[in-house]
C-alpha positions in Angstrom: -9.0 -70.1 102.2 -8.0 -68.7 98.9 -7.5 -65.0 98.5 -9.7 -65.0 95.3 -12.8 -65.7 97.3 -15.1 -62.6 97.7 -16.2 -61.6 101.1 -20.0 -61.4 101.6 -19.9 -60.2 105.2 -22.0 -57.0 105.1 -21.3 -56.4 108.8 -17.5 -56.4 108.2 -17.9 -54.0 105.3 -20.0 -51.6 107.4 -17.7 -51.8 110.4 -14.7 -51.2 108.0 -16.4 -48.1 106.6 -17.0 -46.7 110.1 -13.2 -47.0 110.8 -12.3 -45.7 107.4 -14.4 -42.6 108.0 -12.8 -42.2 111.4 -9.4 -42.0 109.6 -8.2 -45.5 110.6 -6.5 -48.1 108.3 -8.5 -51.3 107.8 -7.8 -54.6 106.1 -10.0 -54.7 103.1 -10.7 -58.1 101.5 -12.2 -58.3 98.0 -15.9 -57.8 98.6 -18.8 -59.1 96.4 -19.2 -56.1 94.0 -23.0 -56.2 94.1 -23.2 -56.3 97.9 -20.6 -53.6 98.1 -22.4 -51.3 95.7 -25.8 -51.8 97.4 -24.4 -51.2 100.9 -22.6 -48.1 99.8 -25.7 -46.8 98.1 -27.6 -47.4 101.4 -25.0 -45.6 103.4 -24.8 -42.6 101.1 -28.6 -42.4 101.0 -28.8 -42.4 104.8 -25.9 -40.0 105.1 -27.8 -37.1 103.4 -30.1 -36.9 106.5 -27.1 -36.8 108.8 -25.2 -34.0 107.0 -25.4 -30.6 108.5 -24.6 -28.4 105.5 -26.1 -28.1 102.0 -22.6 -28.5 100.4 -22.2 -31.8 102.3 -25.6 -33.0 101.1 -24.6 -32.0 97.5 -21.3 -34.0 97.8 -23.1 -37.0 99.1 -25.8 -36.7 96.4 -23.1 -36.8 93.8 -21.7 -39.9 95.3 -25.1 -41.6 95.2 -25.4 -40.7 91.5 -21.9 -42.1 90.8 -22.7 -45.2 92.8 -25.8 -45.8 90.8 -24.3 -45.1 87.3 -20.7 -46.1 87.6 -20.5 -48.1 90.8 -18.6 -47.5 94.0 -16.1 -49.4 96.1 -14.9 -49.2 99.7 -11.3 -48.8 98.4 -12.5 -45.6 96.6 -13.9 -44.4 100.0 -10.4 -44.8 101.5 -9.0 -42.4 98.9 -11.9 -39.9 99.4 -11.3 -39.6 103.1 -8.3 -37.3 102.4 -10.5 -34.9 100.3 -13.8 -34.8 102.1 -14.9 -32.4 104.8 -15.4 -33.5 108.4 -19.2 -33.0 108.0 -19.4 -35.4 105.0 -17.2 -38.0 106.8 -19.2 -37.7 110.0 -22.5 -38.1 108.1 -21.3 -41.2 106.3 -19.8 -42.7 109.5 -23.1 -42.2 111.3 -25.0 -43.5 108.3 -22.8 -46.7 108.2 -23.5 -47.2 111.9 -27.2 -46.7 111.3 -27.3 -49.3 108.4 -25.2 -51.7 110.6 -27.8 -51.4 113.4 -30.7 -51.9 111.0 -28.9 -54.9 109.5 -28.3 -56.3 113.0 -31.9 -55.7 114.1 -33.3 -57.7 111.2 -31.8 -60.9 112.6 -34.0 -63.0 114.7 -32.6 -63.6 118.2 -33.7 -66.2 120.7 -32.5 -65.7 124.2 
């Protein structure tokens, strides 16, 4: 497989975000930019409801705005981990897990 191919695995991206927000290092392939932007927007939007403090919600709201107008990447999230508060990171981690569960629930399963 060539390294120039873009990864379209939304589950991997969300699982990687969870680990990133936990402070772990993760291998990050080049993701499809549109998928990456949409999933990050969904995670940030969900994270607002999981944040405990107004300042955290404001920080996340600013990330949503930036994501919509300038774009956002998972690699940027790696850099932000060092700067953001535990409440913001926890809210985004729980939101990523929530979006992952919603994504998984939409798949039809036959047992």
